[in-house]
C-alpha positions as CSV (number, residue, x, y, z in Angstrom):
1,M,102.8,100.5,118.1
2,H,100.8,101.5,115.4
3,T,100.1,99.8,111.8
4,D,97.2,99.8,109.4
5,I,96.5,96.2,109.1
6,L,97.2,93.5,111.9
7,I,97.3,89.9,110.8
8,C,97.1,86.8,112.6
9,G,98.5,83.5,111.4
10,A,101.7,83.1,109.0
11,G,100.2,80.4,107.0
12,A,98.8,80.6,103.0
13,A,96.2,82.7,104.1
14,G,98.3,85.7,106.1
15,L,101.3,85.4,103.8
16,T,99.2,85.9,100.7
17,L,97.2,88.7,102.4
18,A,100.3,90.5,103.5
19,F,102.2,90.4,100.4
20,D,99.2,91.7,98.5
21,L,99.6,94.3,101.5
22,A,103.2,94.9,100.8
23,R,103.3,95.5,96.8
24,R,100.3,97.8,97.9
25,N,102.8,99.4,100.4
26,V,99.9,99.2,102.9
27,D,101.7,99.3,106.5
28,F,101.5,95.6,108.1
29,I,102.0,93.9,111.2
30,L,102.1,89.5,110.4
31,I,102.4,87.8,113.3
32,D,102.0,84.1,114.7
33,Q,102.4,82.4,117.8
34,A,104.4,79.3,116.6
35,N,108.3,79.6,117.4
36,A,109.0,78.4,113.5
37,P,107.2,78.1,110.2
38,F,105.0,75.3,109.6
39,A,107.0,72.0,108.4
40,G,104.5,70.0,107.0
41,S,102.9,68.7,103.6
42,R,99.4,68.8,105.1
43,G,97.8,71.2,102.0
44,K,99.9,69.4,99.0
45,G,98.0,70.9,95.6
46,I,97.8,74.2,94.1
47,Q,94.9,74.3,91.7
48,P,94.6,76.3,88.6
49,R,93.0,79.4,89.8
50,T,95.1,79.7,92.8
51,L,98.3,79.3,90.1
52,E,96.8,82.4,88.3
53,I,97.0,84.6,91.6
54,F,100.1,83.2,92.0
55,E,100.9,84.5,88.8
56,A,99.7,88.0,89.8
57,L,102.3,87.9,93.0
58,D,105.1,86.8,90.4
59,V,105.6,83.6,92.5
60,S,103.9,80.7,90.2
61,D,106.9,80.3,87.8
62,R,109.1,79.7,91.3
63,M,106.3,77.5,92.6
64,I,106.2,75.1,89.4
65,A,109.9,75.0,89.3
66,A,109.7,73.3,92.5
67,G,107.1,71.4,92.4
68,G,106.0,68.9,89.9
69,R,102.5,67.0,88.2
70,Y,100.4,64.5,90.1
71,P,101.2,60.9,89.5
72,A,98.7,58.4,88.5
73,Q,97.3,56.5,91.7
74,R,98.3,52.5,92.1
75,H,95.9,50.5,93.3
76,Y,97.1,47.1,95.2
77,A,95.2,43.9,95.5
78,A,95.5,41.8,97.9
79,D,97.7,39.4,95.4
80,G,100.0,42.0,95.1
81,S,98.9,43.0,91.2
82,Y,97.8,46.6,90.4
83,R,95.7,48.6,88.1
84,D,97.0,52.4,87.4
85,E,94.4,55.3,86.8
86,V,94.6,59.2,86.5
87,T,94.7,61.3,89.5
88,V,93.5,64.7,88.3
89,A,92.0,65.7,84.9
90,A,95.1,67.5,82.9
91,T,94.1,69.5,79.5
92,A,96.8,71.4,78.0
93,P,96.6,75.2,78.3
94,T,94.6,77.5,76.4
95,P,94.6,80.9,75.5
96,S,92.0,81.4,78.2
97,E,93.1,79.3,80.8
98,P,97.0,79.2,81.2
99,Y,96.8,76.2,83.8
100,G,95.4,72.7,82.8
101,E,95.9,71.1,86.0
102,P,96.8,71.1,89.6
103,L,100.6,71.8,91.1
104,M,102.0,69.6,93.3
105,L,103.5,71.3,95.9
106,P,103.9,70.6,99.8
107,Q,102.2,73.7,101.9
108,H,105.7,74.0,103.6
109,L,107.6,74.7,100.5
110,T,104.4,76.9,99.3
111,E,104.8,78.8,102.3
112,G,108.2,78.9,101.8
113,I,108.3,81.1,98.4
114,L,105.5,82.9,99.7
115,R,107.9,84.2,103.0
116,A,110.8,84.5,100.5
117,R,109.0,86.9,98.1
118,L,107.4,89.0,101.0
119,A,111.1,89.4,102.1
120,E,112.1,90.9,98.9
121,L,109.7,93.2,99.5
122,G,111.1,94.0,102.7
123,H,108.7,92.2,105.3
124,A,108.9,89.3,107.4
125,P,106.4,87.7,109.7
126,R,107.1,88.0,113.5
127,Y,107.2,84.7,115.2
128,G,106.6,83.5,118.8
129,H,103.9,86.5,119.1
130,A,100.7,85.7,120.6
131,L,97.3,87.4,120.5
132,L,95.8,87.5,124.2
133,G,93.2,88.9,123.1
134,F,91.5,92.5,121.7
135,E,89.1,95.1,121.5
136,Q,88.0,97.4,119.2
137,D,85.8,101.0,118.5
138,A,84.4,103.0,115.6
139,N,88.0,103.7,115.1
140,S,90.7,101.1,115.3
141,V,91.7,97.8,116.9
142,R,93.7,97.4,119.6
143,A,95.4,94.0,120.4
144,R,97.7,92.9,123.1
145,V,100.3,90.4,121.6
146,R,103.1,88.1,123.9
147,S,106.5,87.5,122.8
148,A,110.0,86.4,123.9
149,E,110.4,89.7,124.7
150,G,107.3,90.7,126.8
151,E,103.9,91.8,126.3
152,M,103.2,94.5,123.7
153,A,100.1,97.0,122.9
154,I,99.2,96.9,119.0
155,R,97.1,99.8,117.6
156,A,95.9,98.6,114.5
157,R,93.1,100.2,111.5
158,Y,91.9,96.6,110.8
159,L,92.4,92.9,112.4
160,I,92.5,90.0,110.3
161,G,92.4,86.4,112.2
162,A,94.1,84.4,109.6
163,D,94.8,82.5,112.6
164,G,93.4,78.6,112.0
165,G,90.5,76.1,112.7
166,R,91.1,77.0,116.4
167,S,91.3,80.9,115.7
168,T,91.9,82.8,118.9
169,V,90.1,86.0,116.7
170,R,87.1,84.0,116.6
171,K,86.9,82.7,119.6
172,T,87.6,86.2,121.1
173,L,84.6,87.8,119.0
174,G,82.5,84.7,120.2
175,V,81.4,84.3,116.5
176,D,79.5,80.9,116.0
177,F,81.5,77.8,114.1
178,P,78.6,75.4,113.6
179,G,78.9,72.3,111.4
180,E,79.1,68.5,112.1
181,S,81.8,66.2,113.0
182,L,82.2,64.2,109.9
183,N,83.4,60.3,111.9
184,A,86.5,60.5,110.2
185,R,90.0,60.7,111.5
186,A,93.2,60.3,110.4
187,V,97.2,60.0,110.0
188,V,98.9,61.9,107.6
189,A,103.0,62.2,107.8
190,D,106.1,63.3,106.0
191,L,108.4,59.9,105.6
192,T,111.9,58.9,104.0
193,L,111.8,55.6,102.8
194,S,112.9,52.9,100.2
195,G,111.1,50.3,98.4
196,L,108.9,52.2,96.3
197,T,109.0,53.9,92.9
198,R,108.4,57.8,92.8
199,E,106.7,57.5,89.8
200,V,103.2,56.3,91.3
201,W,100.8,57.7,94.1
202,H,100.5,54.0,95.7
203,R,97.6,53.2,97.7
204,W,96.3,49.9,99.5
205,G,93.1,48.4,101.3
206,K,89.4,49.9,101.1
207,G,87.3,51.5,103.8
208,A,89.7,51.3,107.7
209,E,92.3,49.8,106.3
210,Q,93.3,52.1,103.2
211,I,96.6,53.6,103.2
212,S,98.6,55.5,100.5
213,L,102.4,56.7,100.1
214,C,102.5,59.6,97.5
215,P,105.7,61.1,96.6
216,L,105.9,64.6,97.2
217,Q,107.2,66.2,94.3
218,G,109.4,68.9,95.2
219,T,111.1,66.5,98.0
220,A,112.8,63.0,98.4
221,L,109.5,62.5,100.8
222,F,106.8,60.2,100.9
223,Q,103.3,61.8,102.4
224,L,101.5,59.1,104.4
225,Q,98.0,59.2,105.0
226,M,95.6,56.5,106.3
227,P,92.2,56.8,108.3
228,I,92.4,55.1,112.1
229,P,90.0,54.7,115.0
230,L,87.9,57.4,116.2
231,E,88.8,56.4,119.7
232,G,91.9,55.9,121.7
233,E,95.5,56.5,121.1
234,F,97.2,55.7,118.3
235,D,101.1,54.7,117.8
236,L,102.7,57.8,116.2
237,S,106.4,56.8,117.0
238,D,108.9,55.9,114.0
239,A,107.9,52.2,114.5
240,G,104.1,52.6,115.1
241,L,104.0,54.3,111.7
242,A,106.4,51.4,110.4
243,A,104.2,48.9,111.9
244,A,101.1,50.3,110.0
245,I,102.6,50.5,107.1
246,A,103.8,46.9,106.9
247,A,100.8,45.8,108.1
248,R,98.2,47.6,105.8
249,T,100.5,47.2,102.5
250,G,101.5,43.0,103.5
251,R,104.9,44.3,102.3
252,D,108.4,43.6,104.6
253,D,110.4,45.7,102.1
254,I,108.8,49.2,102.5
255,Q,111.6,50.1,104.9
256,V,111.1,53.6,106.9
257,H,114.1,55.9,107.0
258,A,112.8,58.8,109.1
259,V,109.6,60.5,109.8
260,H,110.2,64.0,109.3
261,W,106.5,65.5,110.0
262,R,103.4,63.6,111.8
263,S,100.0,64.4,112.7
264,D,96.4,63.1,113.6
265,Y,93.5,64.8,113.6
266,A,89.4,64.1,113.0
267,M,87.8,65.6,110.5
268,S,84.7,68.2,110.6
269,A,83.1,70.9,108.7
270,R,82.5,73.9,109.7
271,L,81.7,77.2,108.8
272,A,82.1,80.8,110.4
273,A,78.4,82.2,111.2
274,R,80.4,85.8,110.3
275,Y,83.8,86.9,108.3
276,R,83.3,90.3,109.9
277,V,82.6,92.1,113.1
278,G,83.4,95.4,113.0
279,R,86.8,96.2,111.6
280,I,88.5,92.7,112.4
281,F,87.8,89.9,109.9
282,L,88.1,85.7,109.6
283,A,90.0,84.4,106.3
284,G,90.7,80.7,105.5
285,D,90.8,77.8,108.1
286,A,89.8,80.7,111.1
287,A,86.7,80.8,108.8
288,H,86.2,77.0,107.1
289,V,87.4,73.9,108.2
290,H,86.6,70.6,106.1
291,P,87.7,67.4,105.0
292,P,91.3,67.6,103.2
293,T,89.3,65.4,100.1
294,G,89.8,68.0,97.1
295,G,92.5,70.4,97.7
296,Q,90.6,73.3,98.5
297,G,91.6,74.1,101.8
298,L,94.9,75.8,100.9
299,N,93.6,77.1,97.9
300,T,90.2,78.6,99.4
301,S,92.2,80.6,101.8
302,V,94.4,81.7,99.7
303,Q,91.2,83.0,97.4
304,D,90.2,84.6,100.8
305,A,92.6,86.9,101.1
306,W,93.4,87.9,97.5
307,N,89.5,88.7,97.7
308,L,90.1,90.8,101.0
309,G,93.8,92.6,100.4
310,W,92.6,95.0,97.7
311,K,89.5,95.7,99.2
312,L,91.0,96.7,102.8
313,A,93.8,98.9,100.7
314,A,90.6,100.5,98.9
315,A,89.2,101.4,102.3
316,L,92.4,102.5,104.1
317,R,92.3,104.9,101.1
318,G,88.7,106.6,101.5
319,A,86.7,104.0,99.1
320,D,83.6,103.3,100.5
321,E,83.9,101.5,103.9
322,A,80.6,99.2,102.6
323,L,83.1,97.7,100.3
324,L,84.2,95.7,103.0
325,D,80.9,94.1,103.4
326,T,80.9,92.6,100.1
327,Y,84.3,90.1,101.2
328,E,81.8,87.7,103.5
329,A,79.0,88.0,101.1
330,E,81.5,86.4,98.3
331,R,83.7,84.2,99.6
332,R,81.2,82.8,102.8
333,E,79.2,81.3,99.9
334,V,82.2,79.8,97.9
335,A,83.5,78.3,101.5
336,A,79.5,76.6,101.5
337,E,80.0,75.1,98.3
338,M,83.3,74.2,99.1
339,L,82.1,72.2,102.5
340,G,79.9,70.4,100.6
341,M,81.8,69.4,97.9
342,S,84.7,68.4,100.2
343,T,82.3,66.3,102.3
344,R,80.9,64.4,99.6
345,L,84.6,63.7,97.8
346,L,85.1,62.1,101.8
347,D,82.4,59.8,100.7
348,A,83.7,58.6,98.0
349,A,87.3,58.1,99.3
350,R,85.7,56.4,102.1
351,E,83.6,54.0,100.2
352,R,85.6,53.1,97.4
353,G,89.1,54.5,97.9
354,D,88.3,57.2,95.1
355,L,90.5,60.3,94.8
356,R,90.2,61.3,91.2
357,R,89.4,64.7,90.7
358,G,87.9,66.8,87.5
359,R,87.2,70.0,86.7
360,E,85.0,71.2,89.7
361,Q,88.2,71.0,92.1
362,Q,90.1,73.7,90.1
363,Q,87.9,76.6,91.0
364,L,88.2,78.5,88.0
365,D,84.1,78.2,87.6
366,L,83.7,79.8,90.7
367,G,82.7,83.6,90.7
368,Y,80.4,86.4,92.5
369,P,77.9,86.9,89.8
370,D,75.1,87.8,93.0
371,S,77.8,90.6,94.3
372,S,76.7,93.9,94.7
373,L,80.0,94.8,93.0
374,S,78.7,93.0,89.4
375,F,76.5,94.6,87.1
376,D,76.0,93.1,83.7
377,E,74.1,95.4,80.8
378,R,74.6,92.3,78.2
379,G,72.2,89.6,77.1
380,D,71.9,86.1,79.0
381,D,73.5,85.0,75.8
382,A,76.9,86.4,76.1
383,P,79.9,84.2,77.0
384,L,80.6,85.8,80.1
385,R,78.8,87.2,82.9
386,A,80.0,90.0,85.2
387,G,81.2,88.3,88.6
388,Y,83.0,85.4,87.1
389,R,86.9,84.9,86.5
390,A,88.8,87.1,83.4
391,P,89.6,84.9,80.9
392,D,93.7,85.3,79.8
393,A,94.1,86.0,76.1
394,P,97.1,86.8,74.5
395,L,97.8,90.3,72.9
396,L,100.6,92.5,71.3
397,G,101.7,95.4,72.0
398,A,101.6,98.7,69.7
399,G,105.1,97.4,69.0
400,G,104.7,93.6,68.3
401,Q,105.9,92.6,71.8
402,P,104.0,89.5,73.3
403,R,101.6,90.4,76.3
404,S,98.9,88.3,78.4
405,L,96.1,90.0,79.7
406,F,96.6,88.3,82.6
407,S,99.6,90.6,82.9
408,L,98.1,93.6,83.8
409,L,96.7,91.9,86.7
410,K,100.2,92.3,88.7
411,S,99.9,96.1,89.2
412,G,97.1,95.4,91.1
413,D,94.7,98.3,89.7
414,W,91.6,98.0,88.3
415,I,91.6,97.7,84.6
416,M,88.7,99.0,82.4
417,L,89.0,97.1,78.6
418,R,87.9,99.6,75.8
419,Y,87.4,97.0,72.9
420,E,88.0,98.7,69.1
421,A,86.8,102.0,71.0
422,R,85.1,105.0,68.7
423,A,86.8,107.8,70.8
424,A,88.9,109.1,73.5
425,S,87.2,107.7,77.0
426,A,85.0,109.4,79.3
427,F,87.0,108.7,82.2
428,T,90.0,110.6,83.3
429,A,93.3,108.9,84.6
430,R,93.0,108.6,88.2
431,R,95.0,106.1,90.9
432,G,94.1,102.7,90.9
433,L,92.3,102.7,87.3
434,R,94.2,101.7,84.1
435,I,92.3,102.7,80.9
436,I,93.2,100.2,78.1
437,D,92.6,100.4,74.9
438,I,92.1,97.3,72.5
439,G,92.3,97.9,68.5
440,E,94.4,97.7,65.6
441,H,96.2,100.9,65.9
442,A,95.6,101.1,70.0
443,E,98.8,100.0,72.6
444,L,97.4,96.4,72.9
445,R,96.3,94.4,69.5
446,D,93.8,91.4,69.9
447,H,95.7,89.9,67.1
448,E,94.1,86.8,67.0
449,G,90.9,87.3,68.2
450,H,91.1,85.4,71.6
451,L,90.2,88.3,73.8
452,R,87.0,89.1,71.5
453,T,85.9,85.1,71.5
454,A,86.6,84.6,75.1
455,Y,84.7,87.8,76.2
456,G,82.4,88.3,73.2
457,F,83.2,91.9,72.7
458,G,82.2,94.0,70.1
459,P,83.3,97.6,69.1
460,G,82.6,99.6,72.1
461,D,82.3,97.3,74.4
462,I,83.8,98.0,77.8
463,A,85.0,95.2,80.6
464,L,85.9,96.7,84.4
465,L,88.3,94.3,85.7
466,R,88.5,94.0,89.6
467,P,91.9,93.9,91.1
468,D,91.7,90.0,91.9
469,G,90.5,89.6,88.6
470,Y,87.1,88.8,88.6
471,L,84.4,90.8,86.1
472,A,82.8,93.9,87.8
473,V,81.0,95.3,84.8
474,I,80.3,94.3,81.2
475,T,78.8,96.9,79.2
476,H,78.1,98.5,75.7
477,D,78.1,101.8,77.3
478,E,80.7,103.8,78.5
479,S,78.4,106.1,80.0
480,S,76.9,103.4,81.6
481,A,75.7,104.3,85.4
482,A,76.4,101.2,86.8
483,L,80.4,102.0,85.5
484,A,80.4,105.0,86.6
485,A,78.8,103.9,90.2
486,T,81.1,101.4,90.8
487,I,84.5,103.5,89.9
488,S,82.9,105.8,92.0
489,R,82.4,103.4,95.1
490,V,85.8,101.7,94.7
491,L,87.9,104.4,94.0
492,H,88.3,107.5,96.0
């Protein structure tokens, strides 16, 4: 069996990558050793930057309709009194940032929506397919896969290990996974219960005796979270979890009716030493594991895939193979910073029960200013620099129809914005590059000046947007050598 891309792992990272490849008409096979899709709520927060990505993939509206806002936290005292506090910082949508707060959506619903959209493009994960081993040479990867039908050989141009923290791909490669245990162990479970309002996120206790019950938006369930001792067995039975809830809340009116999913896990923070070995790449939890505090894991995994997909497609079409090296250079640094933040938030949660989240967790300010793909020919006083997220902006079509800048990203192409250009473009039409003129008599109009303000544009300015919505080049000169070199490097 032959394919361009073999993706191991059909979680959020693998599904996002598969979807991005499918819309680019890249041939792939997506496998997962599990016999069925994941059915729990482990990751439940979709950050604003990830919502922007899901908008480009045409699934953000489905996700928002299926989920809901984060409720306030209700902290109970021993005497039964309580105080409420905001869980996440929320701001009104703005022209440049259309999503002002994270969305609560249990992981199994997020992945279900991605699978449904993937099916609409004619693809599906192959469950019950375990990767046994692989070899690679200069041109391909040869993998052995076992399913209920027996063992098969798959030859691929590239192999992606998106197969979780215990990654078979990473271990087979022998890539180090350094880090540390965080001396924390916890239980998470999805429950049907009565006795609590669904209007707030309920929290009791401090330190090792904490417990929380959070209503899972889009479901009738509550998510149980609580720390447990580092050593020894913990009773995860229905009766055991019900007893723990009664003991830690001090209440006998909370009745557990069913436990739909449960897990206990030890927390650690680890980062793969390499993200690429030849034709093999690591993504998602295979590349980084960390505590769940801050709602960063699923989001970082999705953004790994979002960074990698267009680069694989470009390489398959003849672009500079070194483009693939920018995946590790860009994403590993982001993961390192995320691990540090998640660990700091874990300390705050353990010491003070503090789960408040703000701008830093929303991932809107992440970027790649030091990337070899980022060139900025403007001064340091410019409001926006190359390497960072391209802001959205409301625009009008030539006939007065409303448009958004983000709508352009759905094509998966490179986008060259020419702001109030005085002459025709020096670049000719080519596959994968859209040249968009913005101006009073152009195809799109910046009727309220939001694009000019967000980008610091003046007449004749040029911005080259990557397919993943980050700025590659900003220049005053369309004949810029950096602009021409970037286009030559990434398009073929």
